[in-house]
C-alpha positions as CSV (number, residue, x, y, z in Angstrom):
1,M,11.6,18.9,4.5
2,N,8.1,19.5,3.1
3,I,5.6,16.7,3.7
4,Q,4.2,15.3,0.4
5,R,0.4,15.1,0.8
6,L,-1.3,12.3,-1.0
7,L,-4.7,11.5,-2.6
8,I,-4.9,7.7,-2.9
9,L,-7.5,6.7,-5.5
10,G,-8.4,3.1,-4.9
11,S,-6.8,2.9,-1.4
12,T,-8.3,-0.5,-0.6
13,G,-6.8,-2.4,-3.5
14,S,-3.4,-4.0,-3.8
15,I,-1.5,-0.8,-4.9
16,G,-3.4,1.4,-2.4
17,T,-2.7,-0.8,0.6
18,Q,1.0,-1.1,-0.3
19,T,1.2,2.7,-0.7
20,L,-0.1,3.0,2.8
21,D,2.7,0.6,3.9
22,I,5.1,3.2,2.5
23,V,3.4,6.0,4.3
24,R,3.8,4.1,7.6
25,A,7.5,3.7,6.9
26,H,8.0,7.4,6.2
27,P,5.5,9.4,8.3
28,E,7.9,12.4,8.4
29,K,7.8,12.6,4.6
30,L,4.3,11.5,3.5
31,E,0.8,12.4,4.7
32,V,-2.5,11.0,3.6
33,F,-4.9,13.8,2.7
34,A,-7.7,11.7,1.2
35,L,-8.6,8.1,0.5
36,T,-11.1,6.6,-1.9
37,A,-12.7,3.2,-2.5
38,H,-15.4,1.9,-4.8
39,T,-17.3,-0.6,-2.7
40,N,-15.0,-1.9,0.0
41,W,-16.3,0.2,2.9
42,E,-14.9,-2.1,5.6
43,T,-11.2,-1.7,4.6
44,L,-11.8,2.0,3.9
45,A,-13.1,2.5,7.4
46,R,-10.1,0.7,8.9
47,Q,-7.8,2.9,6.9
48,T,-9.7,6.0,7.8
49,N,-9.5,5.2,11.5
50,E,-5.7,4.6,11.3
51,F,-4.6,7.5,9.0
52,K,-7.4,10.1,9.8
53,P,-7.2,11.8,6.5
54,E,-9.1,15.0,5.7
55,Y,-11.5,13.2,3.4
56,S,-12.6,9.6,2.7
57,V,-14.8,8.9,-0.3
58,L,-16.9,5.8,-1.0
59,V,-18.1,5.8,-4.5
60,D,-20.8,3.2,-3.8
61,E,-23.6,5.2,-2.0
62,A,-25.4,2.0,-1.0
63,N,-22.9,1.2,1.8
64,F,-22.2,4.8,2.9
65,D,-24.2,4.5,6.1
66,K,-22.1,1.4,7.1
67,L,-18.9,3.4,6.5
68,K,-20.2,6.3,8.7
69,E,-21.0,3.8,11.5
70,A,-17.6,2.1,11.2
71,V,-15.5,5.3,11.3
72,T,-14.8,6.0,15.0
73,H,-13.6,9.7,14.9
74,K,-14.9,13.0,13.6
75,R,-11.7,14.4,12.0
76,T,-12.3,12.9,8.6
77,K,-15.1,14.3,6.4
78,L,-16.9,11.3,4.8
79,L,-18.2,11.7,1.2
80,Y,-19.8,9.4,-1.4
81,G,-20.1,9.3,-5.2
82,Q,-18.0,9.7,-8.2
83,Q,-18.5,13.5,-8.3
84,E,-17.1,13.9,-4.9
85,L,-14.1,11.8,-5.9
86,M,-13.4,14.0,-8.9
87,G,-13.8,17.1,-6.8
88,L,-10.9,16.0,-4.6
89,V,-8.5,15.5,-7.5
90,T,-8.1,19.2,-7.9
91,A,-7.8,20.2,-4.2
92,N,-5.1,22.7,-3.5
93,E,-3.8,20.8,-0.6
94,I,-2.8,17.7,-2.6
95,D,0.7,17.3,-4.0
96,T,0.5,13.9,-5.5
97,V,-2.4,11.7,-6.8
98,I,-1.8,8.0,-6.7
99,N,-4.1,6.6,-9.3
100,S,-4.6,2.9,-8.7
101,L,-8.1,2.7,-10.0
102,V,-8.9,-0.3,-12.2
103,G,-10.0,0.2,-15.8
104,F,-11.2,3.2,-17.8
105,S,-12.6,4.7,-14.6
106,G,-9.1,5.9,-13.9
107,F,-8.8,8.0,-17.1
108,M,-10.7,11.1,-16.1
109,P,-9.0,11.5,-12.7
110,T,-5.6,11.3,-14.5
111,V,-6.6,14.0,-17.0
112,T,-8.1,16.2,-14.4
113,A,-5.2,15.9,-12.0
114,L,-2.6,16.7,-14.7
115,K,-4.6,19.8,-15.8
116,A,-4.7,21.0,-12.2
117,G,-0.9,20.8,-12.0
118,K,-0.7,17.7,-9.8
119,K,1.9,15.1,-9.9
120,V,0.3,11.7,-10.8
121,A,1.8,8.4,-9.7
122,L,0.1,6.2,-12.2
123,A,-0.8,2.5,-11.7
124,N,-3.9,2.8,-13.9
125,K,-2.4,1.6,-17.2
126,E,-5.7,2.3,-19.0
127,S,-5.2,6.0,-18.7
128,L,-2.3,5.8,-21.2
129,V,-3.7,2.9,-23.2
130,V,-7.0,4.7,-23.9
131,G,-6.0,8.3,-23.8
132,G,-2.2,8.4,-24.4
133,Q,-2.6,10.8,-27.3
134,L,-4.5,13.3,-25.0
135,L,-2.0,12.9,-22.2
136,S,1.0,13.3,-24.4
137,P,1.3,17.1,-23.8
138,Y,2.2,16.2,-20.2
139,L,4.9,13.7,-21.2
140,N,7.8,16.0,-21.7
141,G,10.6,13.5,-21.1
142,S,11.4,14.7,-17.6
143,Y,8.7,12.4,-16.0
144,D,8.2,14.8,-13.1
145,R,4.4,15.1,-13.8
146,L,3.3,11.6,-14.8
147,I,5.4,8.8,-13.1
148,P,4.6,5.1,-13.8
149,I,4.0,2.7,-11.0
150,D,4.0,-0.4,-13.1
151,S,7.1,-2.4,-12.2
152,E,8.1,-2.7,-15.9
153,H,7.9,1.0,-16.7
154,S,9.5,2.0,-13.3
155,A,12.3,-0.3,-14.3
156,I,12.8,1.4,-17.6
157,L,12.6,4.8,-15.9
158,Q,15.4,3.7,-13.5
159,C,17.5,2.4,-16.4
160,L,17.2,5.8,-18.1
161,A,18.5,7.8,-15.1
162,G,21.4,9.9,-16.5
163,E,20.7,8.8,-20.1
164,K,19.5,10.7,-23.1
165,L,16.4,9.5,-24.8
166,K,18.0,9.9,-28.3
167,N,20.4,7.1,-27.3
168,I,17.7,4.5,-26.8
169,E,17.7,1.7,-29.3
170,K,15.0,-0.5,-27.9
171,L,12.9,-1.1,-24.7
172,I,12.6,-4.7,-23.6
173,I,9.6,-5.3,-21.3
174,T,9.7,-8.5,-19.4
175,A,6.7,-10.8,-18.7
176,S,6.3,-13.7,-16.3
177,G,4.3,-15.7,-18.8
178,G,1.6,-16.2,-16.1
179,P,0.2,-19.6,-15.1
180,F,-0.3,-20.9,-18.7
181,R,3.3,-20.4,-20.0
182,T,3.9,-24.2,-20.2
183,W,0.3,-25.4,-20.8
184,D,-0.8,-27.2,-24.0
185,L,-3.0,-25.1,-26.2
186,D,-6.0,-27.4,-25.8
187,K,-5.7,-27.3,-22.0
188,I,-5.4,-23.5,-22.1
189,H,-8.6,-23.2,-24.1
190,N,-10.5,-25.1,-21.3
191,A,-8.8,-23.2,-18.4
192,K,-11.1,-22.4,-15.4
193,V,-11.2,-19.2,-13.4
194,H,-9.2,-20.7,-10.5
195,D,-6.5,-21.8,-12.9
196,A,-6.1,-18.3,-14.4
197,L,-6.0,-16.7,-10.9
198,K,-2.9,-18.7,-9.9
199,H,-0.2,-16.2,-10.8
200,P,3.2,-17.8,-10.2
201,N,5.1,-14.7,-8.8
202,W,2.8,-11.7,-8.1
203,D,-0.1,-11.1,-5.7
204,M,-2.5,-8.8,-7.6
205,G,-6.2,-8.1,-8.0
206,A,-8.4,-10.5,-10.0
207,K,-8.7,-8.3,-13.2
208,I,-4.9,-7.7,-13.6
209,T,-4.2,-11.4,-12.7
210,I,-6.4,-12.5,-15.6
211,D,-4.8,-10.0,-17.8
212,S,-1.5,-11.5,-16.8
213,A,-2.7,-15.0,-17.7
214,T,-3.8,-13.8,-21.2
215,M,-0.8,-11.5,-21.5
216,M,-3.2,-8.7,-22.4
217,N,-1.4,-6.8,-19.6
218,K,1.8,-7.0,-21.5
219,G,0.2,-5.7,-24.6
220,L,-1.2,-2.8,-22.6
221,E,2.2,-2.1,-21.1
222,V,3.7,-1.9,-24.6
223,I,1.1,0.7,-25.5
224,E,1.9,2.5,-22.2
225,A,5.6,2.5,-23.0
226,H,4.9,3.9,-26.5
227,W,3.3,7.0,-25.0
228,L,5.5,7.3,-21.9
229,F,8.8,7.1,-23.7
230,G,7.8,8.3,-27.1
231,L,9.1,5.4,-29.1
232,P,7.4,3.6,-32.0
233,L,6.1,0.0,-31.6
234,S,9.1,-1.3,-33.6
235,R,11.4,-0.2,-30.8
236,I,9.5,-1.8,-28.0
237,E,9.7,-5.6,-27.4
238,A,8.3,-8.0,-24.9
239,V,10.1,-11.1,-23.7
240,V,9.0,-13.8,-21.3
241,H,11.1,-14.0,-18.1
242,P,9.5,-16.6,-15.8
243,Q,11.5,-15.7,-12.7
244,S,10.2,-12.0,-12.6
245,I,13.6,-10.8,-11.3
246,V,14.6,-8.6,-14.3
247,H,11.7,-6.2,-14.5
248,S,12.7,-4.6,-17.8
249,M,15.7,-3.6,-19.9
250,V,16.9,-0.8,-22.1
251,L,19.2,-1.4,-25.1
252,F,21.2,1.6,-26.2
253,N,22.6,2.6,-29.6
254,D,26.1,1.5,-28.7
255,G,24.9,-2.1,-27.9
256,S,25.1,-1.6,-24.2
257,M,22.1,-2.8,-22.1
258,K,20.8,-1.8,-18.7
259,A,18.4,-3.9,-16.6
260,Q,16.7,-3.3,-13.3
261,L,16.5,-6.3,-11.0
262,G,14.8,-7.1,-7.8
263,L,12.6,-9.6,-6.1
264,P,8.8,-9.2,-6.8
265,D,7.7,-6.4,-4.5
266,M,5.4,-3.6,-5.8
267,R,6.3,-1.3,-2.9
268,L,9.6,-0.5,-4.7
269,P,8.0,1.0,-7.9
270,I,5.3,2.7,-5.8
271,Q,7.9,4.4,-3.6
272,Y,10.1,5.3,-6.5
273,A,7.2,7.1,-8.1
274,L,6.8,9.1,-4.9
275,T,10.5,9.9,-4.5
276,F,11.6,10.2,-8.2
277,P,14.4,11.1,-9.0
278,D,15.5,10.5,-5.4
279,R,15.5,7.2,-3.5
280,W,14.5,6.4,0.1
281,P,15.4,3.4,2.2
282,L,12.9,0.5,1.8
283,P,13.1,-2.6,4.1
284,S,12.5,-5.4,1.6
285,R,13.7,-8.8,0.6
286,Q,16.9,-8.8,-1.5
287,I,18.4,-11.3,-3.9
288,D,20.7,-13.7,-2.1
289,W,23.8,-13.9,-4.2
290,T,25.4,-16.6,-2.1
291,V,23.3,-19.2,-3.8
292,P,23.0,-20.0,-7.5
293,H,20.4,-18.3,-9.7
294,Q,19.3,-19.0,-13.2
295,F,17.5,-16.3,-15.2
296,S,15.9,-17.4,-18.5
297,F,14.2,-15.5,-21.3
298,E,12.1,-16.7,-24.2
299,P,10.0,-15.0,-26.9
300,V,6.2,-14.5,-26.5
301,D,4.2,-17.4,-28.0
302,L,1.5,-15.6,-30.0
303,D,-0.5,-18.8,-30.4
304,R,-0.7,-19.2,-26.7
305,F,-1.3,-15.5,-26.0
306,P,-3.6,-14.1,-28.8
307,C,-4.5,-11.1,-26.6
308,F,-1.0,-9.8,-26.7
309,E,-1.1,-9.7,-30.5
310,L,-4.5,-8.0,-30.4
311,A,-3.0,-5.2,-28.3
312,L,-0.1,-4.7,-30.7
313,K,-2.6,-4.5,-33.6
314,A,-4.6,-2.0,-31.7
315,I,-1.8,0.4,-31.1
316,D,-0.6,0.0,-34.7
317,A,-4.1,0.9,-35.9
318,G,-4.2,3.9,-33.6
319,G,-7.2,6.2,-33.2
320,Y,-9.9,4.6,-31.1
321,A,-8.7,1.0,-31.4
322,P,-6.9,1.0,-28.1
323,A,-10.0,2.2,-26.4
324,V,-12.1,-0.6,-28.0
325,L,-9.4,-3.1,-27.0
326,N,-9.4,-1.9,-23.4
327,A,-13.2,-1.7,-23.0
328,S,-14.0,-5.0,-24.6
329,N,-11.3,-6.7,-22.6
330,E,-12.6,-5.3,-19.3
331,V,-16.1,-6.7,-20.1
332,A,-14.7,-10.1,-21.3
333,V,-12.6,-10.5,-18.2
334,E,-15.6,-9.6,-16.0
335,R,-17.7,-12.2,-17.8
336,F,-15.0,-14.8,-17.5
337,L,-14.7,-14.2,-13.8
338,K,-18.5,-14.7,-13.5
339,E,-18.1,-17.9,-15.5
340,E,-20.4,-16.6,-18.3
341,I,-17.8,-17.3,-21.0
342,S,-14.8,-19.6,-21.4
343,Y,-11.2,-18.5,-21.2
344,I,-10.6,-18.6,-24.9
345,Q,-13.6,-16.4,-25.5
346,I,-11.9,-13.5,-23.8
347,S,-9.6,-13.0,-26.9
348,E,-12.5,-13.8,-29.3
349,I,-14.7,-11.1,-27.8
350,V,-11.9,-8.5,-28.0
351,A,-11.1,-9.5,-31.6
352,K,-14.7,-9.2,-32.7
353,S,-15.1,-5.8,-30.9
354,L,-12.0,-4.5,-32.7
355,S,-13.4,-5.6,-36.1
356,H,-16.9,-4.3,-35.4
357,I,-16.4,-0.8,-33.8
358,T,-15.0,2.1,-35.7
359,N,-15.1,5.8,-35.2
360,S,-13.8,8.7,-37.4
361,D,-14.5,11.5,-35.0
362,T,-11.7,13.8,-33.8
363,L,-10.2,12.2,-30.6
364,S,-11.5,13.9,-27.5
365,V,-12.4,12.9,-23.9
366,E,-16.1,12.9,-24.9
367,S,-15.6,10.8,-28.0
368,L,-13.4,8.3,-26.0
369,E,-16.2,8.0,-23.5
370,A,-18.7,7.3,-26.3
371,V,-16.5,4.7,-27.9
372,D,-15.9,3.1,-24.5
373,R,-19.7,2.8,-23.9
374,E,-20.3,1.4,-27.4
375,A,-17.5,-1.2,-27.0
376,R,-18.7,-2.4,-23.7
377,A,-22.3,-2.8,-24.9
378,F,-21.1,-4.8,-27.9
379,A,-18.8,-7.0,-25.8
380,R,-21.7,-7.8,-23.5
381,S,-23.9,-8.6,-26.4
382,I,-21.7,-11.4,-27.9
């Protein structure tokens, strides 16, 4: 069996560290060719010492000397800067790029890797949210080039195994509802950072945890599904499922429905992206069917989650609206985490940005980058 050689973009984050758990479990099938991190030099050094990849890249040059001191062997070539990261994406030795970068910074590596013929296991939802139209030529319905790591899209992919796309009636994406599902509206408006970071089911990074609290992440996932599976917005639905056991469902044209179930564990969709369409053993917790379970579902409350509705409006508007949505949300979440703005102002900043920024230029990587910069500057100015 050929060993699959990996470039892990964002190896020190939640997805990156869990990907390395899978590498540890399957050393005969997976090999780490390169690791990258933005600022977390300490974790990157530990990973480099353990896996001894060919390359390790720290984007933040300021801490590069600390990384060099902390790496205890000479096998790995240590690099710094975004340019070096982008150079690795096209390396001939790499079979699969795991893109777990946060935000718009993950878009260009996705585009570059696909153009270079690499398989991309995608946890960076912004790549499809912002540039789905530009990535659509690589989405041929076979999912052998761009494979989702999001648990919801992985669930849909698993439900579609052996099925024909023409038989899909609707995709149903589940959402936990986050920490504010049962809060009164007045209380939500005054929520603090520590409240929003208390996700009931998943352990994730700060940005995506806030997106889960606002349900912006679910809006972004609807946009992702639109591009991944080629269905209009009218055939993609979100539903709140507080237990986070049913990860998504597919309704077919004969009324039959498939669902993918499992206890919350991101290692499963990560591994499935690496093995697709095959499966490998994965030691993990399993549902105990010897005890009673109750699974509940409820519609999304748009009054409680205005960010979700803003995302739907952005994909309906098309063009550059999703890019504005994403950029302004990233800035708003960053400002909320720094306690510069209140929780309710996240959605207000996104709404104002969508109303203020328009662009009629032909969609391109360069124009997307320009709109991204403009949206971020506007969101910071409010």
